[in-house]
KELUMVEX-479244 format. One record per atom (N, C-alpha, C): z, x negated, y; atom name; residue number from 1. Coordinates in nm, 2 decimals. Each point is the difference from the previous one (the first is absolute). Layout:
% KELUMVEX-479244
       pz       px       py   name   resi
        Z        X        Y     CA    NUM
...
***
This chain:
% KELUMVEX-479244
       pz       px       py   name   resi
    22.01    -6.36     0.48      N      1
    -0.03     0.07    -0.14     CA      1
     0.08    -0.04    -0.10      C      1
     0.05     0.09    -0.08      N      2
     0.08    -0.04    -0.10     CA      2
    -0.08     0.11    -0.13      C      2
     0.03    -0.02    -0.07      N      3
    -0.08     0.06    -0.10     CA      3
     0.20     0.03    -0.11      C      3
     0.01     0.12    -0.04      N      4
     0.08     0.04    -0.07     CA      4
     0.00     0.12    -0.14      C      4
     0.04    -0.03    -0.12      N      5
    -0.06     0.03    -0.13     CA      5
     0.05     0.17     0.03      C      5
     0.10     0.06     0.09      N      6
     0.10     0.11    -0.02     CA      6
     0.04     0.01     0.17      C      6
    -0.02     0.14     0.08      N      7
     0.01    -0.04     0.13     CA      7
     0.16     0.06     0.01      C      7
     0.05     0.03    -0.13      N      8
     0.15     0.04     0.00     CA      8
     0.10    -0.15    -0.01      C      8
    -0.05    -0.12    -0.03      N      9
     0.02    -0.13     0.00     CA      9
     0.10    -0.01     0.12      C      9
    -0.17     0.03     0.10      N     10
     0.04    -0.04     0.16     CA     10
     0.12     0.11     0.09      C     10
    -0.02     0.10    -0.04      N     11
     0.09     0.09     0.03     CA     11
     0.14    -0.01    -0.04      C     11
     0.01    -0.04    -0.11      N     12
     0.15    -0.06    -0.06     CA     12
     0.02    -0.08     0.10      C     12
    -0.04    -0.14     0.01      N     13
     0.03    -0.11     0.09     CA     13
    -0.03     0.02     0.09      C     13
    -0.04     0.13     0.09      N     14
     0.03     0.00     0.16     CA     14
     0.05     0.13     0.00      C     14
     0.10     0.00     0.00      N     15
     0.07     0.13    -0.01     CA     15
     0.03     0.03     0.13      C     15
     0.04     0.11     0.04      N     16
     0.01     0.03     0.13     CA     16
    -0.06     0.13     0.05      C     16
    -0.02     0.07     0.16      N     17
    -0.07     0.06    -0.01     CA     17
    -0.09    -0.05     0.19      C     17
    -0.09     0.03    -0.01      N     18
    -0.10    -0.06     0.14     CA     18
     0.04     0.03     0.17      C     18
     0.11     0.11    -0.06      N     19
     0.04     0.07     0.19     CA     19
     0.15    -0.07     0.04      C     19
    -0.02    -0.02     0.05      N     20
    -0.03     0.01     0.14     CA     20
    -0.12    -0.18     0.03      C     20
     0.09    -0.08    -0.02      N     21
    -0.06    -0.13     0.04     CA     21
     0.03    -0.14    -0.09      C     21
     0.01     0.07    -0.14      N     22
    -0.01    -0.08    -0.11     CA     22
    -0.09    -0.18     0.03      C     22
     0.07    -0.07    -0.01      N     23
    -0.13    -0.13     0.05     CA     23
    -0.13    -0.01    -0.11      C     23
     0.02     0.04    -0.11      N     24
    -0.13     0.02    -0.04     CA     24
    -0.08     0.13     0.04      C     24
     0.07     0.09     0.02      N     25
    -0.06     0.12    -0.05     CA     25
    -0.13     0.01     0.08      C     25
    -0.11     0.04    -0.07      N     26
    -0.18     0.06     0.01     CA     26
    -0.04    -0.15     0.08      C     26
     0.03    -0.13    -0.04      N     27
    -0.06    -0.07     0.03     CA     27
    -0.05    -0.05    -0.09      C     27
     0.00     0.05    -0.10      N     28
    -0.06    -0.01    -0.16     CA     28
    -0.05     0.17    -0.02      C     28
    -0.12     0.02    -0.08      N     29
    -0.03     0.10    -0.07     CA     29
    -0.02    -0.03    -0.14      C     29
     0.09     0.08    -0.10      N     30
    -0.03    -0.04    -0.13     CA     30
    -0.11     0.12    -0.12      C     30
    -0.12    -0.06     0.00      N     31
    -0.11     0.07    -0.06     CA     31
     0.06    -0.03    -0.12      C     31
    -0.01     0.16    -0.11      N     32
     0.04    -0.04    -0.13     CA     32
    -0.07     0.17    -0.03      C     32
     0.02     0.01    -0.14      N     33
    -0.03     0.07    -0.09     CA     33
     0.06     0.14    -0.04      C     33
     0.01     0.14     0.08      N     34
     0.03     0.13     0.00     CA     34
     0.00     0.03    -0.21      C     34
     0.11    -0.01    -0.02      N     35
     0.00     0.03    -0.16     CA     35
     0.03     0.16    -0.02      C     35
     0.01     0.10     0.09      N     36
     0.06     0.12    -0.01     CA     36
    -0.14     0.06     0.02      C     36
     0.02     0.10     0.03      N     37
    -0.09     0.12     0.09     CA     37
    -0.04    -0.05     0.09      C     37
    -0.12    -0.01     0.09      N     38
    -0.04     0.06     0.15     CA     38
     0.02     0.12     0.05      C     38
    -0.05     0.06    -0.05      N     39
    -0.01     0.18     0.08     CA     39
     0.11     0.06    -0.09      C     39
     0.11     0.08     0.12      N     40
     0.06     0.03    -0.04     CA     40
     0.07     0.09     0.08      C     40
     0.09     0.13    -0.02      N     41
     0.03     0.10     0.05     CA     41
     0.09    -0.01     0.19      C     41
    -0.04     0.05     0.06      N     42
     0.02    -0.01     0.10     CA     42
     0.20     0.04    -0.03      C     42
     0.08    -0.09     0.07      N     43
     0.15     0.00    -0.06     CA     43
     0.04     0.14     0.12      C     43
     0.00     0.12    -0.02      N     44
     0.02     0.12     0.03     CA     44
     0.19    -0.01     0.01      C     44
     0.03     0.08     0.07      N     45
     0.17    -0.02    -0.01     CA     45
    -0.01     0.11    -0.12      C     45
     0.13     0.00    -0.04      N     46
     0.05     0.04    -0.10     CA     46
     0.01     0.22     0.03      C     46
    -0.04     0.07    -0.10      N     47
    -0.04     0.12     0.06     CA     47
    -0.12     0.07     0.08      C     47
    -0.08    -0.13    -0.01      N     48
    -0.11     0.06     0.13     CA     48
    -0.14     0.02    -0.11      C     48
    -0.03     0.11     0.08      N     49
    -0.15    -0.04    -0.06     CA     49
    -0.10    -0.10     0.01      C     49
    -0.06    -0.03    -0.08      N     50
    -0.05    -0.12     0.04     CA     50
    -0.12     0.02     0.07      C     50
    -0.06    -0.11     0.06      N     51
    -0.10     0.02     0.11     CA     51
    -0.14    -0.03    -0.06      C     51
    -0.03    -0.06    -0.14      N     52
    -0.14    -0.10    -0.05     CA     52
     0.03    -0.11     0.06      C     52
     0.03    -0.04     0.06      N     53
    -0.07    -0.14     0.09     CA     53
     0.07    -0.08    -0.14      C     53
    -0.10    -0.10     0.00      N     54
     0.05    -0.13    -0.09     CA     54
     0.01    -0.16     0.05      C     54
     0.08    -0.08     0.03      N     55
    -0.02    -0.13    -0.02     CA     55
    -0.04    -0.11    -0.03      C     55
    -0.06    -0.08     0.04      N     56
    -0.07    -0.11    -0.05     CA     56
     0.12    -0.10    -0.01      C     56
     0.13    -0.02    -0.18      N     57
     0.02    -0.10     0.05     CA     57
    -0.06    -0.13     0.01      C     57
    -0.06    -0.10     0.13      N     58
    -0.10    -0.10    -0.01     CA     58
     0.09    -0.11     0.05      C     58
     0.10    -0.01     0.03      N     59
     0.12    -0.06     0.06     CA     59
     0.11    -0.01     0.04      C     59
     0.07    -0.05     0.05      N     60
     0.15     0.02     0.07     CA     60
     0.03    -0.08     0.12      C     60
     0.03     0.05     0.09      N     61
     0.08    -0.13     0.08     CA     61
    -0.07     0.08     0.13      C     61
     0.06    -0.03     0.14      N     62
    -0.05    -0.02     0.12     CA     62
     0.03    -0.02     0.12      C     62
    -0.06    -0.11     0.05      N     63
     0.05    -0.08     0.14     CA     63
     0.06     0.06     0.13      C     63
    -0.05     0.20     0.02      N     64
     0.02    -0.03     0.10     CA     64
     0.18     0.02     0.00      C     64
     0.03     0.01    -0.07      N     65
     0.20     0.04     0.03     CA     65
     0.04     0.11     0.07      C     65
    -0.05     0.15     0.06      N     66
     0.00     0.09     0.00     CA     66
     0.15    -0.01    -0.05      C     66
     0.08     0.04     0.09      N     67
     0.15     0.03     0.00     CA     67
     0.07     0.14    -0.08      C     67
    -0.12     0.09     0.01      N     68
     0.03     0.12    -0.10     CA     68
    -0.08     0.01    -0.14      C     68
    -0.07    -0.13    -0.03      N     69
    -0.08    -0.03    -0.12     CA     69
     0.08     0.07    -0.13      C     69
     0.01     0.03    -0.08      N     70
     0.09     0.02    -0.15     CA     70
    -0.04    -0.12    -0.07      C     70
    -0.11    -0.09     0.01      N     71
    -0.07    -0.06    -0.07     CA     71
     0.17    -0.16     0.00      C     71
     0.05     0.01     0.11      N     72
     0.09    -0.09     0.06     CA     72
     0.10    -0.01    -0.11      C     72
     0.06     0.13    -0.04      N     73
     0.11     0.05    -0.11     CA     73
    -0.08    -0.02    -0.17      C     73
    -0.14    -0.04     0.02      N     74
    -0.02     0.06    -0.13     CA     74
    -0.05    -0.16    -0.04      C     74
    -0.07    -0.07     0.06      N     75
    -0.12    -0.08    -0.06     CA     75
     0.11    -0.11    -0.04      C     75
     0.03    -0.09    -0.12      N     76
     0.06    -0.05    -0.04     CA     76
    -0.05    -0.19    -0.03      C     76
    -0.09    -0.04     0.09      N     77
    -0.04    -0.09     0.01     CA     77
    -0.02    -0.03     0.10      C     77
     0.00    -0.17     0.04      N     78
    -0.02    -0.05     0.10     CA     78
    -0.15     0.00     0.08      C     78
    -0.10     0.02    -0.07      N     79
    -0.17    -0.05    -0.03     CA     79
    -0.02     0.14     0.03      C     79
    -0.19     0.01     0.11      N     80
     0.01     0.13    -0.07     CA     80
    -0.12    -0.02    -0.11      C     80
    -0.01     0.09    -0.07      N     81
    -0.12     0.00    -0.13     CA     81
    -0.06     0.09     0.04      C     81
    -0.18    -0.04    -0.06      N     82
    -0.11     0.01    -0.01     CA     82
    -0.06     0.01    -0.14      C     82
    -0.01     0.10    -0.04      N     83
    -0.04     0.01    -0.20     CA     83
    -0.17    -0.06     0.05      C     83
    -0.04    -0.06    -0.08      N     84
    -0.16    -0.02     0.01     CA     84
    -0.08     0.02    -0.11      C     84
     0.06     0.06    -0.13      N     85
    -0.08     0.03    -0.11     CA     85
    -0.07     0.15     0.03      C     85
    -0.12    -0.01     0.06      N     86
    -0.10     0.09     0.06     CA     86
    -0.06     0.07    -0.12      C     86
     0.03    -0.08    -0.09      N     87
    -0.13     0.07    -0.11     CA     87
     0.15     0.09    -0.02      C     87
     0.08     0.00    -0.05      N     88
     0.07     0.09    -0.05     CA     88
     0.04     0.13     0.10      C     88
     0.01    -0.07     0.13      N     89
    -0.06     0.10     0.10     CA     89
    -0.05     0.12    -0.01      C     89
    -0.15    -0.06    -0.03      N     90
    -0.15     0.06     0.01     CA     90
     0.02     0.05    -0.12      C     90
     0.04     0.01    -0.10      N     91
    -0.02     0.05    -0.11     CA     91
     0.10     0.11    -0.03      C     91
     0.11     0.02     0.08      N     92
     0.09     0.06     0.02     CA     92
    -0.03     0.15     0.09      C     92
    -0.07    -0.05     0.08      N     93
    -0.07     0.10     0.14     CA     93
    -0.08     0.09    -0.09      C     93
    -0.11    -0.09    -0.06      N     94
    -0.11     0.07    -0.07     CA     94
     0.04     0.10    -0.13      C     94
     0.06     0.01    -0.05      N     95
     0.12     0.04    -0.08     CA     95
     0.03     0.14     0.07      C     95
     0.05    -0.04     0.09      N     96
     0.07     0.13     0.09     CA     96
    -0.12     0.07     0.06      C     96
    -0.16    -0.05     0.06      N     97
    -0.09     0.03     0.02     CA     97
    -0.03     0.12    -0.10      C     97
    -0.02    -0.07    -0.10      N     98
    -0.07     0.10    -0.14     CA     98
     0.10     0.12    -0.04      C     98
     0.10     0.01     0.05      N     99
     0.10     0.11    -0.01     CA     99
    -0.03     0.17     0.07      C     99
    -0.12    -0.07     0.13      N    100
    -0.06     0.09     0.09     CA    100
     0.11     0.07     0.12      C    100
     0.17    -0.04    -0.01      N    101
     0.07     0.05     0.07     CA    101
    -0.09    -0.08     0.17      C    101
     0.06     0.10     0.09      N    102
    -0.04    -0.05     0.09     CA    102
     0.11    -0.04     0.08      C    102
     0.04    -0.14     0.09      N    103
     0.13    -0.07    -0.02     CA    103
    -0.01    -0.05     0.14      C    103
     0.11    -0.06     0.12      N    104
     0.02    -0.03     0.09     CA    104
     0.08    -0.15    -0.08      C    104
    -0.04    -0.10     0.06      N    105
     0.06    -0.16    -0.08     CA    105
     0.06    -0.02     0.15      C    105
     0.08    -0.11    -0.02      N    106
     0.02    -0.07     0.11     CA    106
     0.14    -0.14    -0.06      C    106
    -0.09    -0.15     0.10      N    107
     0.09    -0.10    -0.06     CA    107
     0.14    -0.03     0.04      C    107
     0.04     0.09     0.18      N    108
     0.11    -0.04     0.04     CA    108
     0.14     0.05    -0.03      C    108
     0.00     0.02    -0.14      N    109
     0.15     0.01     0.00     CA    109
     0.08    -0.08    -0.06      C    109
    -0.05    -0.11    -0.02      N    110
     0.12    -0.11    -0.04     CA    110
    -0.11    -0.09     0.11      C    110
    -0.06    -0.04     0.05      N    111
    -0.08    -0.12     0.06     CA    111
    -0.09     0.05     0.12      C    111
     0.03    -0.03     0.15      N    112
    -0.09     0.02     0.05     CA    112
    -0.17    -0.02     0.00      C    112
    -0.06     0.08     0.00      N    113
    -0.15     0.05    -0.07     CA    113
    -0.13    -0.15     0.02      C    113
     0.06    -0.04     0.15      N    114
    -0.07    -0.10     0.06     CA    114
     0.09    -0.12     0.10      C    114
     0.13    -0.03    -0.08      N    115
     0.06    -0.09     0.06     CA    115
    -0.05    -0.19    -0.04      C    115
    -0.06     0.01    -0.12      N    116
    -0.03    -0.10    -0.06     CA    116
    -0.18    -0.01     0.00      C    116
    -0.06     0.08     0.05      N    117
    -0.16     0.03     0.00     CA    117
    -0.05    -0.09     0.10      C    117
     0.04    -0.08     0.08      N    118
    -0.05    -0.13     0.06     CA    118
    -0.01    -0.14    -0.11      C    118
     0.08    -0.01    -0.09      N    119
    -0.03    -0.11    -0.08     CA    119
    -0.02     0.06    -0.12      C    119
    -0.01     0.15    -0.04      N    120
    -0.02     0.02    -0.18     CA    120
    -0.14     0.04     0.00      C    120
    -0.02     0.13     0.09      N    121
    -0.12     0.07    -0.05     CA    121
    -0.03     0.09    -0.05      C    121
     0.16     0.03    -0.05      N    122
     0.01     0.13    -0.12     CA    122
    -0.02     0.13     0.06      C    122
     0.04     0.00     0.12      N    123
    -0.04     0.18     0.01     CA    123
    -0.13     0.01     0.04      C    123
    -0.11    -0.09    -0.01      N    124
    -0.08     0.04     0.04     CA    124
    -0.09     0.05    -0.17      C    124
     0.01    -0.17    -0.06      N    125
    -0.01     0.05    -0.11     CA    125
     0.06     0.10    -0.10      C    125
     0.12     0.11     0.02      N    126
     0.01     0.08    -0.03     CA    126
    -0.08     0.15     0.08      C    126
    -0.01     0.01     0.10      N    127
    -0.05     0.02     0.07     CA    127
    -0.18     0.07    -0.10      C    127
    -0.02    -0.11     0.02      N    128
    -0.18    -0.04    -0.02     CA    128
     0.00     0.11    -0.15      C    128
     0.15    -0.04    -0.08      N    129
    -0.01     0.00    -0.13     CA    129
     0.00     0.20    -0.01      C    129
     0.07     0.08     0.13      N    130
     0.04     0.11     0.00     CA    130
    -0.20     0.08     0.05      C    130
    -0.13    -0.06    -0.04      N    131
    -0.09     0.07     0.01     CA    131
    -0.03     0.07    -0.08      C    131
     0.00    -0.06    -0.13      N    132
     0.00     0.06    -0.15     CA    132
     0.09     0.13    -0.06      C    132
     0.04     0.01     0.08      N    133
     0.12     0.09     0.01     CA    133
     0.02     0.11     0.09      C    133
    -0.06     0.06     0.00      N    134
    -0.03     0.08     0.13     CA    134
     0.11     0.14     0.01      C    134
     0.03    -0.01    -0.11      N    135
     0.14     0.18     0.01     CA    135
     0.14    -0.08     0.00      C    135
    -0.04    -0.16     0.07      N    136
     0.13    -0.05     0.01     CA    136
     0.00    -0.03     0.14      C    136
     0.12     0.01     0.09      N    137
    -0.01    -0.04     0.11     CA    137
     0.14    -0.12     0.01      C    137
    -0.06    -0.11     0.04      N    138
     0.04    -0.10     0.00     CA    138
     0.12    -0.02     0.18      C    138
     0.11    -0.02     0.00      N    139
     0.07     0.02     0.16     CA    139
     0.03    -0.12     0.00      C    139
    -0.03    -0.13     0.11      N    140
     0.06    -0.07     0.01     CA    140
     0.06    -0.06     0.06      C    140
     0.17     0.02     0.03      N    141
     0.09     0.05     0.04     CA    141
     0.09    -0.16     0.11      C    141
     0.00    -0.02     0.14      N    142
     0.00    -0.06     0.03     CA    142
     0.10    -0.01     0.14      C    142
     0.09    -0.16     0.05      N    143
     0.04     0.04     0.12     CA    143
    -0.11    -0.16     0.13      C    143
    -0.09    -0.02    -0.11      N    144
    -0.04    -0.13     0.06     CA    144
    -0.13     0.05     0.07      C    144
    -0.11    -0.09     0.09      N    145
    -0.13     0.04     0.05     CA    145
    -0.12    -0.09    -0.09      C    145
     0.11     0.01    -0.17      N    146
    -0.14    -0.13    -0.06     CA    146
    -0.09     0.07    -0.02      C    146
    -0.08     0.04     0.03      N    147
    -0.12     0.09    -0.01     CA    147
    -0.15    -0.04     0.00      C    147
    -0.01    -0.11     0.06      N    148
    -0.13    -0.07    -0.01     CA    148
    -0.08    -0.03    -0.10      C    148
     0.09     0.00    -0.09      N    149
    -0.11    -0.07    -0.18     CA    149
    -0.03     0.13     0.01      C    149
     0.05     0.16    -0.01      N    150
    -0.04     0.09    -0.02     CA    150
    -0.09     0.09     0.05      C    150
    -0.01    -0.04     0.15      N    151
    -0.10     0.10     0.12     CA    151
    -0.16     0.00    -0.04      C    151
    -0.09    -0.06    -0.10      N    152
    -0.11     0.04    -0.05     CA    152
     0.00     0.03    -0.11      C    152
     0.11     0.03    -0.01      N    153
    -0.05     0.12    -0.17     CA    153
     0.02     0.16     0.07      C    153
    -0.08     0.03    -0.11      N    154
     0.00     0.16     0.06     CA    154
    -0.03     0.09    -0.09      C    154
     0.12    -0.03    -0.06      N    155
     0.03     0.07    -0.14     CA    155
     0.11     0.15     0.05      C    155
    -0.09     0.09    -0.03      N    156
     0.06     0.18     0.04     CA    156
     0.13     0.02    -0.09      C    156
     0.08    -0.11    -0.10      N    157
     0.12     0.09    -0.04     CA    157
     0.11    -0.14     0.00      C    157
    -0.01    -0.06     0.11      N    158
     0.09    -0.06     0.05     CA    158
     0.05    -0.03     0.14      C    158
     0.13     0.00     0.02      N    159
     0.02     0.04     0.11     CA    159
     0.13    -0.11     0.05      C    159
     0.03    -0.02     0.13      N    160
     0.05    -0.10     0.04     CA    160
     0.09     0.10     0.07      C    160
     0.16    -0.01     0.02      N    161
     0.11     0.05     0.03     CA    161
     0.12    -0.03     0.07      C    161
     0.06     0.01     0.09      N    162
     0.06    -0.08     0.04     CA    162
     0.15     0.14     0.08      C    162
     0.13    -0.07    -0.03      N    163
     0.09     0.09     0.06     CA    163
     0.09    -0.05     0.16      C    163
    -0.04     0.06     0.06      N    164
     0.00    -0.02     0.16     CA    164
     0.16     0.03     0.03      C    164
     0.07    -0.07     0.12      N    165
     0.11     0.09     0.03     CA    165
    -0.01    -0.09     0.21      C    165
     0.02     0.10     0.04      N    166
     0.07    -0.02     0.11     CA    166
     0.03    -0.18     0.04      C    166
    -0.07    -0.05     0.13      N    167
     0.04    -0.13    -0.03     CA    167
     0.13    -0.08     0.01      C    167
     0.11     0.10     0.10      N    168
     0.09    -0.07    -0.01     CA    168
     0.07     0.01    -0.17      C    168
    -0.03     0.10    -0.04      N    169
     0.04     0.01    -0.18     CA    169
    -0.06    -0.12    -0.06      C    169
    -0.13    -0.01     0.02      N    170
    -0.07    -0.09    -0.06     CA    170
     0.04    -0.14     0.05      C    170
     0.06    -0.03     0.09      N    171
     0.04    -0.15     0.04     CA    171
     0.10    -0.02    -0.06      C    171
     0.10     0.07    -0.02      N    172
     0.12    -0.03    -0.06     CA    172
     0.01     0.04    -0.13      C    172
    -0.06     0.06    -0.09      N    173
     0.04     0.03    -0.15     CA    173
    -0.13    -0.03    -0.10      C    173
    -0.13    -0.04     0.11      N    174
    -0.11    -0.05    -0.04     CA    174
    -0.06    -0.15     0.05      C    174
     0.14    -0.08     0.00      N    175
    -0.04    -0.10     0.09     CA    175
    -0.13    -0.11    -0.04      C    175
    -0.05     0.02    -0.11      N    176
    -0.08    -0.16     0.02     CA    176
    -0.14     0.09    -0.07      C    176
     0.00     0.14     0.01      N    177
    -0.10     0.09     0.03     CA    177
    -0.07    -0.02     0.10      C    177
    -0.18    -0.03     0.02      N    178
    -0.07     0.06     0.11     CA    178
     0.03     0.07     0.13      C    178
***
């Protein structure tokens, strides 16, 4: 464990991308503070009607390395980043809840929702917080099988989601997925 003042210094000192086999890619997990908003509108295509989906920007990076994933061209750091300023996240979610909007939210836009669950318990903590906000649905999208930490939860507005491909396609395009 190495503590740094600002995660940007780590990103600047270790430039590059984690794909496909950078020597230090995904052998480290950077825990840091999200200095921007956690709740973001779904980034729809230009001139399309918004679907009303929101993504929770809780981190960046995915170790699964699917060949078609846009993150490979988007991520500018060699490390996956998980944001841990939970108080700010909870405050932002509470403020959103107070608006009374019905909302579907997910964490799978910039990071696999469960990829780091065995070592962090992050998704469990987030799922348990959604018990307080019944008008908001939390969708945890993953390509993993790391669900054990969530099986004892009975929270009706939290759902697990997977995208599935035929076995031949999965073996070729998603070699790191179970």
